[in-house]
C-alpha positions in Angstrom: -62.4 32.2 -28.8 -61.6 33.0 -24.9 -59.1 30.8 -22.6 -62.1 29.8 -20.5 -64.1 28.6 -23.8 -60.7 27.0 -24.8 -60.2 25.1 -21.4 -63.6 24.0 -21.0 -63.5 22.2 -24.7 -59.8 20.7 -23.9 -61.3 19.2 -20.7 -64.2 18.0 -22.6 -62.5 16.1 -25.3 -60.0 14.9 -22.4 -62.9 13.4 -20.6 -64.0 11.7 -24.0 -60.4 10.3 -24.8 -59.6 9.2 -21.5 -62.8 7.4 -20.7 -64.0 6.3 -24.2 -64.1 2.7 -23.3 -66.5 3.5 -20.5 -68.7 5.4 -22.6 -68.9 2.8 -25.3 -71.2 1.1 -22.9 -73.4 3.9 -22.3 -77.0 3.6 -23.6 -76.9 6.8 -25.7 -73.6 7.1 -26.5 -70.6 9.8 -25.6 -72.5 13.0 -27.4 -75.6 12.4 -24.9 -73.7 11.7 -21.9 -71.6 14.9 -22.4 -75.3 16.7 -23.0 -76.6 15.2 -19.8 -73.1 16.0 -17.6 -73.4 19.6 -19.3 -77.0 19.7 -17.8 -76.1 18.6 -14.6 -73.1 21.1 -14.4 -75.6 24.0 -15.1 -77.7 23.0 -12.1 -74.4 22.4 -9.8 -73.9 25.7 -8.0 -70.4 24.6 -6.5 -69.7 24.3 -10.2 -70.7 27.6 -11.1 -68.9 29.2 -8.5 -65.8 27.2 -9.5 -66.1 29.0 -12.9 -66.7 32.4 -11.6 -64.1 32.2 -9.3 -61.3 31.2 -11.9 -62.8 33.2 -14.7 -61.2 36.7 -13.5 -57.8 34.8 -12.7 -57.7 32.9 -16.0 -57.2 36.1 -18.2 -54.0 37.5 -16.4 -50.7 37.4 -18.3 -47.7 35.5 -17.3 -47.2 33.0 -14.9 -50.1 33.7 -12.8 -52.7 33.2 -15.7 -51.1 29.9 -16.5 -51.4 28.8 -12.9 -55.1 30.0 -12.8 -55.8 28.0 -15.9 -54.1 24.8 -14.7 -56.4 25.3 -11.3 -59.3 26.3 -13.8 -59.3 23.1 -15.6 -58.5 20.6 -12.5 -61.5 21.9 -10.9 -63.1 21.8 -14.2 -62.1 18.1 -14.2 -63.7 17.5 -10.8 -66.6 18.8 -11.4 -67.3 17.1 -14.8 -66.3 14.0 -12.6 -68.8 14.6 -9.8 -71.6 15.5 -12.5 -71.0 12.3 -14.6 -71.2 10.2 -11.2 -74.4 12.1 -10.1 -76.3 11.4 -13.3 -75.1 7.7 -13.2 -76.3 7.7 -9.2 -79.7 9.0 -10.8 -79.7 6.6 -13.4 -79.7 9.2 -16.3 -76.4 7.5 -17.6 -76.7 3.8 -17.6 -74.5 0.9 -19.1 -75.8 -1.2 -21.4 -73.9 -4.4 -20.6 -71.2 -5.4 -18.1 -67.9 -3.4 -17.8 -64.7 -4.7 -19.4 -61.7 -4.3 -16.8 -60.6 -1.4 -19.1 -64.0 0.5 -18.6 -64.3 -0.3 -14.7 -60.4 1.1 -14.2 -61.7 4.2 -16.5 -64.9 4.5 -13.7 -62.2 4.2 -11.0 -60.4 6.9 -12.6 -63.6 9.4 -12.5 -64.2 8.4 -9.0 -60.8 9.4 -8.1 -61.1 12.5 -10.0 -64.5 13.4 -7.9 -62.6 12.5 -4.9 -65.1 9.7 -3.9 -62.4 7.1 -4.0 -58.7 7.4 -2.6 -56.1 7.7 -5.3 -54.1 4.7 -6.3 -51.1 3.8 -4.2 -47.7 4.3 -6.4 -46.1 1.3 -7.2 -42.1 1.6 -7.0 -40.4 0.9 -9.6 -38.8 -2.8 -9.7 -34.9 -2.8 -8.6 -32.6 -2.5 -10.8 -30.8 -5.8 -12.3 -27.9 -6.7 -10.4 -24.5 -5.7 -11.8 -22.2 -8.4 -13.7 -20.0 -8.3 -10.5 -23.1 -9.0 -8.6 -24.3 -11.6 -10.7 -20.4 -12.9 -10.9 -20.9 -12.9 -6.4 -23.7 -14.9 -6.5 -22.5 -17.6 -8.9 -19.5 -17.9 -7.0 -21.5 -18.2 -3.6 -23.9 -20.5 -5.2 -21.1 -22.8 -6.5 -19.4 -22.8 -3.3 -22.4 -24.2 -1.6 -23.6 -26.3 -4.4 -20.8 -28.0 -6.4 -17.4 -30.4 -5.6 -14.3 -28.8 -5.4 -13.4 -30.2 -8.7 -16.1 -28.1 -10.6 -15.2 -25.1 -8.6 -11.5 -25.6 -9.7 -12.5 -26.0 -13.2 -14.4 -22.6 -13.1 -11.4 -21.0 -11.4 -9.6 -21.0 -15.0 -11.8 -17.8 -15.5 -9.7 -14.9 -14.4 -12.8 -13.1 -13.3 -14.1 -15.9 -11.5 -10.9 -16.6 -9.8 -10.7 -12.9 -8.4 -13.9 -13.3 -7.2 -13.5 -16.4 -5.5 -10.1 -15.0 -3.8 -11.4 -12.0 -2.6 -14.7 -13.4 -1.2 -12.4 -16.4 0.7 -10.0 -13.6 1.8 -12.9 -11.9 3.3 -14.1 -15.0 5.2 -17.6 -14.9 3.5 -17.0 -18.8 2.0 -16.7 -21.1 5.1 -15.8 -24.3 5.1 -19.1 -26.3 5.2 -18.0 -29.3 7.2 -14.9 -28.6 9.4 -16.7 -25.9 12.0 -16.0 -27.7 15.2 -18.6 -28.2 17.9 -17.7 -28.6 21.5 -21.1 -29.4 23.9 -23.2 -27.6 21.5 -21.3 -24.4 21.1 -19.4 -23.7 17.9 -15.9 -22.5 17.8 -14.1 -21.2 15.0 
């Protein structure tokens, strides 16, 4: 089996696997969908040109062949997605029920691959959880604002708490809540 035939079979299997929820809603099943998509690809001159363009480069040895094979698969995925959407638009592929959220996402993936929809924005990862020192600092600040001095004095028996409290107090970050002076509307420290 040539590299191109293997690549075509790989792309077909990936399409069936990645979109199995969507294909389950088709009227005649996944095999019929792939048969119709293949027929649409056979009529698509752009898809034929893509296959001919990459067919000579795929057989190269080494890195150039690997890059050409990856490009061939990417273009073939795009062609299959366009053919699927064309078949759906022409009512050659019909869905028998309302799509589930998973199937809708898979349909959106096909539209993104075909270039008919912009890619989904990348969601940044959540911020890392605060370190123990950051948690202790937040606790000291919260206690300073919300607790009575007797409760803070009791918490200062913990050495780590006392060290953080003293550090923040020395840096002037724990200002008094009740002793700030005001003179004719101007704050004085």
